[in-house]
BAFIGU-687871 format. One record per residue (C-alpha): residue in one letter; x, y, z. Coordinates in steps of 0.25 Angstrom, whole numbers, padded with zeros to 4 digits, always signed. Each point is the difference from the previous one (the first is absolute). Example, Ala and Ser with C-alpha at 12.3 -4.5 7.8 and 13.67 -1.06 7.14 Angstrom:
! residues 2
a+0049-0018+0031;s+0006+0014-0002;
//
This chain:
! residues 623
x-0016+0142+0007;x-0005-0014-0002;x+0009-0003-0011;x+0012+0004+0008;x-0004-0010+0011;x-0002-0011-0010;x+0014+0003-0006;x+0006+0000+0015;x-0007-0013+0001;x+0006-0006-0012;x+0014+0004+0004;x-0001-0005+0015;x-0001-0016-0004;x-0003-0009+0012;x+0012-0011+0001;x-0004-0014-0003;x+0007-0008+0011;x-0005-0014-0004;x-0009-0007-0008;x-0007-0014+0002;x-0005-0006-0013;x+0005-0007-0013;x-0005+0001-0014;x+0000-0013-0004;x-0009+0001-0012;x+0010+0005-0010;x+0011-0008-0007;x+0013+0000+0006;x-0006+0006+0013;x+0013-0002+0009;x+0014+0001-0006;x+0013-0004+0009;x+0010+0011-0002;x+0014-0007-0005;x+0007+0003+0013;x-0009-0011+0007;x-0004+0010+0011;x-0011+0009-0005;x-0014-0005-0004;x-0008+0010-0011;x-0015-0001-0001;x-0012+0010-0002;x-0012+0005+0008;x-0009+0009-0006;x+0008+0011-0007;x+0013-0002+0009;x+0012-0009-0003;x+0005-0007+0013;x+0014-0003+0003;x+0000-0009+0011;x+0013-0005+0008;x-0001-0014+0003;x+0014+0000+0010;x-0005+0011+0008;x-0007-0003+0014;x-0015+0006-0003;x+0001-0002-0016;x+0002+0015-0002;x-0006+0006-0013;x+0005+0011-0009;x-0013+0006-0007;x+0003+0005-0015;x-0012+0009-0003;x-0002+0007-0013;x-0011-0007-0008;x-0013+0006-0002;x-0007-0013+0000;x+0001-0014+0002;x+0013-0007-0003;x-0002-0011-0011;x+0014-0006-0002;x+0014+0000+0007;x+0014-0004-0004;x+0014+0001+0006;x+0012+0001-0009;x+0010-0011-0001;x+0010+0008+0009;x-0010+0005+0009;x+0004+0014-0003;x-0013+0004-0005;x-0015-0004+0002;x-0012+0004-0009;x-0015+0000+0002;x-0012+0002-0008;x-0014+0004+0002;x-0014+0001-0004;x-0008+0013-0003;x-0014+0004-0006;x-0004-0003-0014;x+0005+0012-0009;x+0013+0002+0010;x+0014-0003+0000;x+0005-0010+0009;x+0015+0004+0007;x+0012-0010+0000;x+0008+0004+0012;x+0016-0005+0001;x+0004+0001+0014;x+0015+0001+0005;x+0001-0011+0009;x+0012+0005+0008;x-0006+0014+0003;x-0015-0006-0001;x-0004+0012-0008;x-0006+0002-0013;x+0011+0000-0012;x-0009+0002-0011;x-0015+0000-0004;x-0004-0004-0014;x-0014+0003-0005;x-0005-0005-0014;x-0009-0012+0003;x-0015+0002+0000;x-0009-0006+0012;x+0010-0011+0005;x+0013-0005+0000;x-0001-0015-0002;x+0015-0005+0003;x+0015+0005+0001;x+0013-0005-0002;x+0015+0005+0001;x+0011-0005-0009;x+0010-0008+0006;x+0011+0012+0001;x-0011+0010+0005;x+0002+0008-0012;x-0015-0002-0006;x-0014-0001+0007;x-0011-0005-0009;x-0014+0003+0003;x-0013-0007-0004;x-0013+0008-0001;x-0013-0007+0003;x-0011-0004-0008;x-0004+0015-0003;x+0013+0003-0004;x+0007-0012-0007;x+0014+0006-0002;x+0013-0004+0005;x+0010+0011+0003;x+0016-0001+0004;x+0005+0010+0007;x+0015+0005+0002;x+0003+0001+0015;x+0012+0008-0002;x-0007+0011-0007;x-0013-0003+0006;x-0007+0002-0014;x-0008-0009-0008;x+0009-0008-0010;x-0011-0006-0010;x-0013-0006+0001;x-0010-0009-0009;x-0014-0007+0002;x+0003-0013+0008;x-0008-0009-0009;x-0008+0001-0013;x-0014+0005+0001;x-0007-0013-0005;x+0006-0006+0013;x-0003+0001+0015;x+0006+0008+0010;x+0015-0002+0005;x+0002-0004+0014;x+0014-0002+0004;x+0014+0005-0003;x+0014-0005+0002;x+0014+0004-0002;x+0011-0010-0005;x+0010-0004+0012;x+0013+0003-0009;x-0004+0010-0010;x-0004+0015+0001;x-0007+0000-0013;x-0009-0011+0001;x-0013-0002+0006;x-0013-0008-0001;x-0015+0003+0001;x-0012-0010+0001;x-0015+0000+0000;x-0014-0004-0006;x+0006-0008-0012;x+0012+0009-0002;x+0014-0004+0005;x+0012+0009-0005;x+0015+0002+0001;x+0005+0015-0002;x+0014+0005-0003;x+0003+0014+0003;x+0008+0008-0010;x+0005+0011+0008;x+0007+0007-0010;x-0013+0002-0010;x-0009+0001+0012;x-0008-0011-0004;x-0005-0013+0005;x-0003-0013-0008;x-0009-0011+0002;x+0001-0014-0004;x-0012-0009+0003;x+0001-0013+0005;x-0007-0012-0008;x-0008-0008+0009;x-0006-0008-0012;x-0014-0005+0004;x+0002+0002+0015;x-0009+0012+0005;x+0003+0006+0013;x-0001+0012+0009;x+0013+0003+0006;x+0000+0006+0015;x+0015-0001+0004;x+0013-0002-0007;x+0015-0004+0006;x+0012-0003-0008;x+0010-0010+0003;x+0014+0004+0006;x+0007+0000-0014;x-0012+0006-0007;x-0002-0012-0009;x-0013-0003+0004;x-0013+0008+0003;x-0009-0007+0011;x-0016+0006-0003;x-0011-0003+0011;x-0013+0000-0006;x-0015+0001+0005;x-0001-0015-0005;x+0009-0005+0011;x+0012-0004-0008;x+0013+0006-0003;x+0005+0003-0013;x+0016-0002-0003;x+0004+0008-0011;x+0014+0002-0007;x+0003+0015+0000;x+0009-0002-0012;x-0009-0007-0010;x-0013+0005+0006;x-0006-0014-0001;x-0007-0008+0012;x+0010-0011+0004;x-0012-0007+0009;x-0010+0003+0011;x-0005-0007+0011;x-0005-0005+0010;x-0008-0009-0012;x-0010-0006+0009;x-0003+0006+0014;x+0000+0015-0003;x+0000+0009+0011;x-0014+0006+0004;x-0003+0014-0001;x+0012+0003-0009;x+0014+0003+0003;x+0001+0014+0007;x+0015+0000+0002;x+0014-0006-0003;x+0014+0000+0004;x+0011-0007-0005;x+0009-0006+0012;x+0015-0002+0000;x-0001-0014-0003;x-0006+0003-0013;x-0014-0005+0004;x-0013+0008+0000;x-0008+0004+0012;x-0014+0006-0004;x-0012+0004+0008;x-0015-0002-0004;x-0013+0007+0002;x-0004-0012+0007;x+0011+0003+0011;x+0009-0011-0003;x+0015+0002+0000;x+0008-0010-0008;x+0014-0003-0004;x+0001-0007-0014;x+0012-0008-0006;x+0003+0009-0012;x+0001-0010-0012;x-0011-0009+0004;x-0011+0009+0009;x+0000-0011+0010;x-0005+0006+0014;x+0011-0001+0010;x-0006+0008+0011;x-0013+0006+0004;x-0007+0008+0010;x-0013+0008+0001;x-0003+0014+0005;x-0014+0008+0002;x-0003+0008-0013;x+0007+0001-0013;x+0016+0001-0001;x+0002+0014-0006;x+0015+0001+0005;x+0012-0010+0002;x+0013+0006+0004;x+0012-0007+0006;x+0011+0004+0010;x+0014-0006+0004;x+0003-0005-0013;x-0014-0008-0003;x+0000-0006+0015;x-0010+0008+0005;x-0013+0003-0007;x-0011+0010+0003;x-0014-0001-0007;x-0011+0011-0002;x-0013-0004-0002;x-0014+0007-0004;x-0005-0003+0014;x+0009+0011+0006;x+0009-0009+0006;x+0015-0001-0001;x+0006-0013+0002;x+0015-0005+0003;x+0007-0014-0001;x+0012-0006+0000;x+0002-0007-0014;x+0005-0013+0007;x-0013-0001+0007;x-0010+0006-0009;x-0009+0003+0012;x-0006+0015-0001;x-0003+0008+0013;x-0007+0013+0000;x+0009+0012+0002;x-0009+0011-0004;x-0015+0001-0002;x-0010+0010+0000;x-0015+0002-0002;x-0004-0002-0015;x-0014+0006+0002;x-0005+0013+0004;x+0004+0003+0015;x-0014+0005+0007;x+0006+0004+0014;x+0012+0003+0008;x+0001+0001+0015;x+0011+0003+0010;x+0000-0006+0015;x-0003+0012+0010;x+0012+0008+0003;x+0009-0010-0007;x+0007+0003-0014;x+0009-0013-0002;x-0012-0008-0006;x-0012+0003-0008;x-0011-0009-0006;x-0006+0000-0014;x-0012-0007-0006;x-0004-0005-0014;x-0006-0011-0008;x+0002-0014+0006;x+0010+0005+0012;x+0003+0010+0010;x+0015+0001+0003;x+0008+0008+0011;x+0014+0006-0004;x+0012+0005+0007;x+0001+0014-0004;x+0015+0003-0001;x+0004-0012-0008;x-0014-0003-0008;x+0000-0014+0005;x-0012-0009+0001;x-0002-0004+0014;x-0013-0008+0000;x-0010-0003-0011;x-0014-0004+0002;x-0007-0006-0012;x-0014-0003-0004;x-0002-0003-0014;x-0010+0006-0008;x-0004+0009+0009;x+0003+0016+0001;x+0004+0006+0014;x-0005+0014-0001;x+0004+0006+0013;x+0011-0004+0011;x+0002+0006+0014;x+0009-0002+0012;x-0005+0004+0014;x+0006+0008+0011;x+0007-0012+0006;x+0004-0007-0013;x-0005-0013+0004;x-0008-0003-0013;x-0001+0004-0014;x-0014+0003-0003;x-0004-0002-0014;x-0013+0002-0009;x-0004-0007-0011;x-0008+0000-0014;x-0008-0013+0006;x-0006+0009+0011;x+0009-0006+0010;x+0009+0006+0011;x+0012-0009+0003;x+0010+0002+0012;x+0013-0006-0001;x+0012-0001+0008;x+0012+0009-0003;x+0011-0010+0002;x-0005-0011-0005;x-0011+0004-0010;x-0011-0010+0007;x-0014+0003-0001;x-0005+0004+0015;x-0014+0005-0003;x-0010+0001-0012;x-0011+0009+0000;x-0010-0007-0010;x-0010+0008-0008;x+0005+0014+0005;x-0004+0007-0013;x-0008-0006-0011;x+0007+0008-0011;x+0014-0002+0005;x+0008+0007+0010;x+0006+0013-0004;x+0006+0007+0011;x+0004-0002+0013;x+0006+0007+0013;x+0001-0004+0015;x-0001+0007+0014;x+0011+0002+0010;x-0006-0011+0008;x+0005-0010-0011;x-0013-0007+0003;x-0009+0008-0009;x-0001-0001-0015;x-0007+0011-0009;x-0002-0006-0014;x-0007+0006-0013;x-0006-0008-0012;x-0003+0001-0014;x-0015+0001+0003;x+0003+0013+0009;x-0002-0005+0014;x+0009+0004+0011;x+0001-0011+0011;x+0007+0000+0013;x+0004-0014+0006;x+0005-0003+0014;x+0009-0012+0004;x-0003-0009+0012;x+0008-0012+0004;x-0005-0009-0012;x-0006+0009-0011;x-0004+0013-0005;x-0013+0005+0001;x-0007+0011-0008;x-0004+0012+0010;x-0005+0010-0010;x-0003+0001-0015;x-0001+0014-0006;x-0008+0001-0012;x+0002+0013-0007;x+0010+0000-0012;x-0007-0006-0012;x+0013-0003-0008;x+0014-0007+0005;x+0006+0006+0012;x+0015+0003-0005;x+0008+0003+0012;x-0003+0001+0016;x+0008+0009+0009;x-0001+0001+0016;x+0003+0011+0010;x+0009-0003+0010;x-0010+0001+0011;x-0007-0013-0007;x-0014+0009+0001;x-0001+0004-0014;x+0004-0005-0013;x-0002+0005-0015;x-0004-0009-0013;x+0002+0004-0014;x-0008-0007-0011;x-0002+0000-0015;x-0015+0006+0001;x+0006+0013+0002;x-0001+0002+0016;x+0010-0001+0011;x-0008-0003+0013;x+0006+0003+0014;x-0006-0009+0011;x-0001+0001+0015;x+0004-0015+0004;x-0005+0002+0013;x-0014+0002-0004;x+0002-0007-0013;x-0006+0012-0008;x+0004+0009-0010;x+0005+0015+0005;x+0003+0006-0014;x-0002-0003-0016;x+0010+0005-0010;x-0007+0001-0014;x+0008+0002-0014;x-0001-0003-0014;x+0011-0011+0001;x+0002-0014+0003;x+0009+0001+0013;x+0012-0009+0000;x+0007+0006+0012;x-0001+0007+0013;x+0009+0003+0011;x+0000+0008+0013;x+0010+0011+0003;x+0007-0001+0014;x-0009+0010+0008;x-0012-0009-0006;x-0008+0013-0002;x+0000-0002-0015;x+0001-0010-0010;x+0006-0001-0015;x-0007-0008-0011;x+0004-0005-0014;x-0007-0005-0011;x-0004-0002-0015;x-0002+0015-0002;x+0015+0002+0002;x-0002+0010+0011;x+0006+0000+0014;x-0010+0006+0010;x+0000+0005+0014;x-0011-0003+0009;x-0004+0005+0014;x-0004-0013+0009;x-0010+0009+0009;x-0010+0004-0010;x+0005-0007-0013;x+0002+0012-0008;x+0012+0002-0010;x+0011+0009+0003;x+0007+0000-0012;x+0002-0008-0014;x+0013-0001-0007;x+0004-0008-0014;x+0007-0013+0004;x+0003-0005-0014;x-0001+0004-0014;x-0004-0014-0006;x-0007-0012+0008;x-0006-0002+0014;x+0007+0002+0013;x+0001-0014+0006;x+0007+0003+0013;x+0003+0010+0010;x+0008-0001+0013;x+0004+0011+0010;x+0013+0001+0008;x-0001-0001+0016;x+0005+0014+0000;x-0012+0004-0008;x+0010+0011-0009;x-0001-0009-0012;x-0007-0011-0007;x+0001-0009-0011;x-0009-0004-0013;x+0000-0010-0011;x-0009-0003-0011;x-0002-0004-0015;x+0010+0010-0004;x+0011-0009+0005;x+0007+0011+0008;x+0003+0000+0016;x-0002+0014+0004;x+0004+0007+0014;x-0009+0011+0004;x+0001+0011+0010;x-0013-0001+0009;x-0002+0014+0003;x+0005+0006-0013;x-0006-0010-0010;x+0012+0000-0008;x+0008-0012-0006;x+0014+0001+0005;x+0007-0013-0006;x-0006-0011-0011;x+0005-0014-0002;x-0001-0008-0014;x+0003-0014-0001;x-0013-0007+0000;x-0006-0006-0013;x-0014-0003+0005;x-0010+0008+0007;x+0003+0003+0015;x-0010-0008+0008;x+0005+0004+0014;x+0010+0008+0007;x+0005+0000+0015;x+0011+0008+0007;x+0007-0009+0011;x-0003+0003+0013;x+0014+0006+0004;x-0004+0010-0012;x+0015-0002-0008;x-0007-0008-0011;x-0012-0002-0011;x-0004-0013-0005;x-0009+0000-0012;x-0006-0012-0007;x-0006-0002-0014;x-0009-0008-0008;x+0012-0006-0008;x+0005-0007+0014;x+0011+0009+0003;x+0004+0007+0014;x+0008+0012-0001;x+0007+0006+0013;x+0003+0014+0000;x+0009+0009+0009;x-0008+0011+0007;x+0010+0012-0003;x+0006+0004+0014;x-0007+0015+0000;x-0012-0007+0000;x+0001-0009+0013;
//
C-alpha cells in the first residue's frame, strides 16, 4: 500500500506557478531570445522563460532536469533552447533541448559525466555542440534532426587543463571553437565521415586561461576573454594571434563574459563587476559602468540598443546602451533564506529573511517591494503582527529590530534580546507582545509600551537553540521546538510550562492543527509526529522523508492537509488525518529551509538555502 501511495504522489505533481530567484553564478546565466520579448534564465533545476512585455512579467517554467542547471543557450533562429546540468560524481549529466514554440522537451542527450560545462547551436540550428566539465573533458556534436550524437572527441590534450567555453561560427555550420586552460582550438565537422577535427591555435609565448569566446560577424576573428583581464584577437583561418589588449590597464579579476556589438566593437564584463565597451583595434575603453558581483552574462535586445547584465550577486540589470546606467530589474537572495511569513489573513505579500537583508515580495508577480539591509548580519526570523503595523526581525547579533512596513525605517530596537542570537519569533494578536527564542535556548516575552519594549518573562527550559514558535489563537498558550530534542507547550498567562515532548531528534518545525488539540513536529529523524497538547503523548508517527531532515511544516486553515519541506528538496502536500502524500513538487536545487501555506489556502511558498523562492498552486480538490 505504501508503494502505491508514493507512486500516486509522484503522478500528482504540484503546479509551480512562479519563481523568485536568479542563478547568477553560472556563465551565460541570462539569454535574450531572438524575438526580443523573452528572457531565459535558470533557478535551481528549472529553466525560466520570462515574458518582458506582459504586465506581470509572466513566467513559463521548463522542468526536466534532476539537478542544478549549469549552462544555457538559445539557437540563432530562436526555435530551440538548450540547457545542461550538473550531477553527482559517477553519474551522467543531461542536456535538454527545448522546443521554444511549444515550451516542451524536444530531445534529451545523455553522454557527459558529472557536468555539462557549455553549449552552442550552429547558425542554422542543424547541430548542437556540448562540452563536458572537468571530470568529463569531451566535446560532442549532436544532430538535431535525428536527435542523435554525430561524433565526439576529447576537448583538449591530457597534458593541458580543462576546457571552459564553446562557440559556433556565425556563417558556417561545420566550424566551432573551444577554449580553456592553455588550450584554444578551432574544430571542423566532417559530417560525412562522422568526425570532428581540431586545429590548435598558436599563441606563441602567451599563456592564458580562456573564459569566453565570441566571433566577429564575418567569422574572420575570434575574441577570447581571459582570466588575466585581457582580450586575445585570433585569426580563425591561420589560428595565429593577431593582437591582444588592453596592454597596460588589464581588467581586474578577469573577463567573464563577451559580446560583439553590431558596430564591431567588443562589450565585456569582468569578475570585478565592470562592464566596458572596447574599440576593437586599439582596445581603448569607450564606455564603462559597474555592477555588484561578477558579470556572468551580457545579452542585448533591440539590435544592441538595450543591454541586460547578469551578475553573480543574484541581480539582473537593464540599461539603454546610449546612457550606460544599469538599473536592477530583478533581484533575489543569494544566501540561504532563513524564514518566511505572510501578514495575517493577507495573501498578496510575504516577507523573507536571509544574510544581510529582509525583503518583502508581491506574491503574484514576484516583484520586490521593500528591502531592509544590514550588512554582515544574518536575519534568522521575521514576523508580521496581526494589524500589520510593523515587520519584526530577529538577528544573529542578539537584537530584535522592528521596522516600518512602508518605508523600511527602523522603529524600535530591543538590544541584547538573546546572547546567542535570536533564532525564532512570534507575536500575539494584540500586536504589542513578542515571543522570541534564542540560540542559548531561552524563550522571552516582550511587551510594548509607548517608547520601548520591556521583558516580561524569561522561560528557561530548553538547552538548545529554539527553532520554531507557534501561538494558539486565544493567546493563552504557545509551543516552542528546539534542537535539544524537546518541544514545550507553555501557559502564557502563568508563564510556566504545561507539557514537554521528548524525542530522539533535533526538532526543526512545529505547528498547531486548527482545533489546537494536537501539534505536529518535524526534525532531523525524518519523521512527522502527531502529539496531544493536553498531556504531550504521541498519537502517531509517519516517515516524512527518505533522506535528510524535515525543516518546515505548515497546516492549512481548514486542517484537512499540511505541507512539509526539507533536505530532500521536495515539497510534499499531505492529508492530515490519513497521513498520506497526495502531491509533490520538485524544483528546488537547495535544501528547503521553510515552507508556508498562504492565508487564503490557494498557494504554497517554499524557500531554500540557495536563495530560491518557489510559489506552488494548491490543487483545487485540496482547498
